N, C-alpha and C positions, 0 to 999 in steps of 0.2 A: 504494500500500500504506500502510495506516495505521501511524503510529508512536505510541509511547507516551511519556508525559512523567514517568516515574518520577524521572529525574534533576533535574526541576524542583522537587522537594520541598525546602524549606529544610533544609540539613544543616550540620553542624559538623565534618565529617570532613576528613582530609587530602586533598591533590589527587589522589593515586592512587585513593582511594575514589570521588571524583567521576567520574574517568575510568571506573572499573569500573561506575558507575551508567549511564553512556552505553553501555557495552558490553552491559550487561544489557538495556537498551532495544532495542538493535540485535538482540540475540538473540531477543527477543520479537517484533520486527517482521519478521524474516527467517526465523525458524525454525531458524537455525544454533545449535548448542549454545553456551551461555555459556562453558563451560570451554575450548572450542576457540578462540573468539574472544579470550578473555583470554590464553590461552597464546601465541597468535600475536602479540598486541600486546606482551606481555612479552618475547617473543623478538626482535621486530623493533625495538622502541624503548625497552624498559624502561618502558612506559606513559608515555612522554614525547610529548605531542602536537606539540611543536616540534622533534622530532628531525630531523636532516638528514644524509644520506650525502654525504660530501665527494667521493666518487668517481663519483657519478651524480646524477640529478635526484630520487632517492627522498627523500620528505619525509613527515613526519607520523607519527601513531600506528602506521600499518600500512605505512609506507615505500612508498607508491604512487609510481611514476615518472610523469612528465608524460603520456606516451602512454597508459598504463594507466588513469590517473585520468580523462582526458577520455573514454576509451572507456566507463568505468563511468558517468560522468555522462550521457553520450549515451544509454546503454542504460536506466539505471534512475533518472536524476535526477528525471524527472517524477513517479515514484512516491513521492518523498520531498520534495516541495516545491521542486525545483530545475528546474522546467519552463523558465524563461527562459534558464537556462544550457544546458540540453540543446538548446534550439532554436538557440542561438548556435554550436554545434559542428557542423562539416561536414567532409566528406572533401576533402583537398587533392589537387593534381595527382599527388602521389607516393603517394596512397592512405592517407596518415596523417590522423588527426584534427587539425583546425586551427580557430582562431578568428580571424576577420578583424580584429576590434577588439582592439588590444593591451591596452587597459585591462581589457576584459572577460576576455581570456585570463588575465591576471594574477589577476583576481578569482576566476576558476574554479579556478586552480591553488592559490591561497591557501586554498581551502576544505579542502584536505588537513590543515590545522592545526586544523580544527574536529573535536574528538574524537567528537562525535555523528555527524556526517556521514561521517567516516572509518570509524567502526565499522559504520555502515549499508552503506557500499559494500564493506567487507571481507566482510560477510555475503553480499551479492549476488554478489560475485566468487567466493566459495567455492561457491555453488550453481551458478554458470555453469561453473566448472572441473569440478565433480563430473559434470555432464552430459557434458562432453567426454571426461574420463578414462574414465568407465564405458563410453562408446560405443567408444572406441579400445582399451581394455584388456580388455573383455569380462567385467568383474567389478566388484563394488562398490568404490568408492574409499575408502581408509582415511583417518584423520586425517592420517597422515604423508604420504600421497599429496597431499592437499589443501594441506598446508603447502608441499610441494615445488612444487606448481603456483602458489601465491602467490609463492614465492621465485623461480621460474624461468619462470613462465608455463606454461600448459597444454602447449604444444608442447615446451618444454624439459623439463618433468617427464616427459612420455611418452618423449622421447628418452633421458633418463637411466634410467628404469625398464627400458626395453627393451634398452639397450646397456650397462648397468653391468657385466655379466659378461664383456663383450668386452675385449680388451686395448686400451689407448688412453685418451686423456683427453677425447675428444669434441670435434669441430671444428665443430659446428653453430652458426649465428649466435646462437641463443638462449643456448647455454651459453657461448659466447665473450663475449657481453655481460655475463652474470652473473659470469663469472670476472674480468672487468675491474673490475666494481663491488665485488666481494667477494674480493680477493686472498687474504685470510686463510683463506677457505673452500676455495679451489681450488689454492692453492700451499703448498708446505712452507715453514714459517717459517725453517728453518735453511738449506736448500739453495736455496730459491726455485723449485725445480722444480714443474711442474704435477702434481697428484695424479691418480691414475686415477679414472674415474667410480665404480668400485665403492667406493673409499675415501671419496670425497666423499659418495656416497649413504649409506653406513653412518654417517658422521659426522653428516649432517643428520638421519637417522632417529633416532639416539641423542640428538641435541640436542633434537629436538622431543618425544621421549618424556619427557625430563627436564622440558621446559617444560610438558607436560600435567600431570605430577606436581606441579609448582610451582603450576600454575593451580588444581588441586583444593584445595591448601592455602590459596592466596590467596583463593579464592572464599569461604572461611569467615571471612576477616578483613577483606575490603575491601567489606563491605556498608555502604551509607550509614547513618550514625548520625543518625536524625531528630531535629531540634531541636524538642522538643515545645512549647516556649514560642512558637515561631513558628507552630505549627499550632493553638494554642489559639484557639477562636472568641471574638469580642468578647462581653462580657457583655450579656445582654438587659435592657432596661428593666423595672422592676418593674411587673407588671400589677396593675390595680385588682382587689382581692379580690372574689370573687363573693359577694353577700349570700345568707344562708340563706333559703329560702322560708318564708313565714308559715305557722306550724303550723296556724293556724285556717282558711287558705284551702284550699278543696276544688278539686282538679283535675278536668278533664273525665274522666280515666280513673277517678277515684274515684266520680264521679257515675254512670258507666256500669256500674259493678260491681253485680251482683245481690246483695241482702242475704243474709247467711249465717244459719243457724239460730240460732247463739249471739247474733247481733245482734238478731234478732227477739225472742229471749227477754228481752233487756234493754229493748226498746222498750215505751213505755206505750201499748199498743194493746188494744182490746177483744178478747175471746177469739175471736170469729168471724173478725176480721181476721187474727189471728195464725195461726189454723187454716188459713185460705185461703192465706196466704203459705207456710206449711210444706208444704202439699199441693202447691203449685206447685213448690217446690224438689224434692220427691220425684218428681214426674212429669216434670220437665224434665231431659234429659241434661246432665251437668256440662259437657261440651265446648261445648254450645250456649249456655250462659249468658253467655259472654264473647266479644265485648263485647255488652252489652245496649243497644239504641238508646234515646236519650232520648225520652220521650213528647212528643207535640205540646203546645204551650201551650194552657192552658184559658182560654176566653173568659169574660168576665163578672166579677162582683164576687168578690173573694177572701174565703172564709170564715175566721173566726178559729179558734183552737184549741178554744175552749170550744164553739163551734157544732158543729165536727166531732165532738167527743167525745160531745155529746148525741145527735147523729144515730146514731153507732155504738151507743150505749147503747140507743137506742130500737129499732133493728133487732135487737139481741141479745135484748131483752125479748120482742119479737114471736116470735122463733124459739123461745124457751123456752115461751111460752104455747101455741104451736101443737104 
């Protein structure tokens, strides 16, 4: 899938605006709405590409865990220029994604700190989760559903959506892992007791609705401010001025034009020659006079003006006598 380079334009904005530029690129590349990806990044890391969860392996702009990140790189890496990394990831004996080369594994996981790649994978992850949720829930996935799936995984989101009205806190592995990594979300801060799924669900829904509202506001203020000085093209060398054509020089087009009646009136021609030329103008259709082909060259000695005038005069006198 082709990516776009909007964020490569020279800018003078603050770091958050640069991150927003990468998110907008990811939105264009994946088709996932910009406001959704911006809200998710703001909710997960406060738009900090280096954010790290101290209770889990979650890292980067979208807080991808190690396992989820390798899954996304394996599935979609080749579409975004990460083919060598995708090829290095394989299934281990336990069914989890693994990389045999330790240095390569570290390099792949460190890509989570690249805001451009992290935003691209967040967009792909949202699309993958939407397909799973809609197939299992039998309805269109909402923005809040997709945020829940990013936070808990598609399985955990489905578990919470379907079980939230039941009594209990949910003991599925997906929810237990999320509760361990996010104790402030799943446990009461005063008593330390585990919250019910319904309470957790409502809190997450409310939190993301607020994040979407913030994203709509931020999207109007975090647009990259283009540094026009950096984009100004270099000055072109002065070109040699084009000389005006000689007014006395006749062009081929001029020579091919048929004479007009007013031109013939000004010419010093005998009467019979002027009459013949005017008659030709009257008989010939206007559209057929242009262009007029040049006559073939005349062979023999060239007559001077006096000789030609005397010939015309002689013919005219003969016409008059007859």
